[in-house]
N, C-alpha and C positions, 0 to 999 in steps of 0.2 A: 599809525602816525598821529591820528587825532587822539586816540586813547592815551598815548604817551604825552602829548602836549597839554592835555587837561589833567595830567597826573593820575590817570587810572592805572598806568603802568609805571612802576618805580624805576628810578635811576637810569633813564634812557634805555630801557630794556629792549625796545624794538630796534633801535639803532645798534645796540651791542649785538643783537642777534644777526643783523645785517653784516656787521663787521666780521663776525665769526664766519658767516656763510660766504663772505667775499674770499676768505682764505680757503674755504672748503665748500665750493658751490654744490657739490654732490650731497651735502648735508642740509641744504636749505629747506627742502620739503619736509624733512623730519623735524628740524628744530622749529620751523614755523607751525607745523601741526601741533607740536607740544605746547607752544605758546597759545595758539587758538583754542586748544582743549582746556587750558587753564582759564582762559577768558570766558569760555562757555559756561563754566560752573563755579568759577573761583577756585583757586588752588595755589600751587607753588611751582616755580621754576627754580630748581636748585633750592636754596634756602630763602628766596625772595617771594613774598606773598604777591599774588596776582588777584585783583578784585574781579568779581563777576561783572561782565559787561552786558547790560540790558539791551533789549531791542531786537534780538533775534539774528543779528549779523553773524554771530558765532554759534549758531545752533548746531553746527557740526565743526569738526576740526580739520576739514579738508584744506590742503594747501597745494598750490601748483609747484611744479619743479621749475626753478629759474636758472638761467645761464649766468655766468659771471657778469656779462654786460647788463642783463636785466636787473641783477642785484645792484650794480653800480647806479643804474637809473633810479631804482627804488631808494637808494641812499640819498641821491640828489633831492628827490621829493621829500624824504624824511627830514632833510635839513631845513625845510620851510616850517613856518609856524602855523599849525593846523587848528589852534585853539579857538579861533574866531569863526570857524566853519559851523554852519547850522547842521547839527548831526542828522536831521531828518533827510538831508540830501543823500546820505548813504543808503537808506532804504529805497529811496526813489531810484537811484542808480542801479541798485541790485534788482529791483522789480522790473525796471525798464529793460535791463540787459537780458532778462529771461524771456521777453516777448519781442520777437523779431522786429515788428513795426514800431514798437514803442521807443526804442533807442533814438530813432530819427525824430520822432515827435518830441521827445524830451529835449533834444538839442535845439529844436525850433522854439520851444515854449519856456525854457529855463533861462532866467537872466544870465548874462555872460559872466557875472561875478561868481556864480555858483556852478558853472559848467566845469566840473573837475574830474568827471569820469569818462 
């Protein structure tokens, strides 16, 4: 969502992927993995170029399987403008989520405006 809103992904690519997956939820994991793989190293999805995304967030192309309801919720979030978010929060959320006690501490010490994860 952030990558799309700061024009790292062309032509609303993430939202288009979600729209596709909403019609075919069983394909979400595969199409998301394709997109994340292209973001990992730079590449293409179809004939559209995808820039390499720095920062390690896409060091692998693992994607979760989502239900139709979860895809709908993700689409709602994607309709927000993520361009003003400080990108360092994504690394903080990712790191804190992998350490059981850190997620709670992150919520207590992170300003409310940046509690997005």
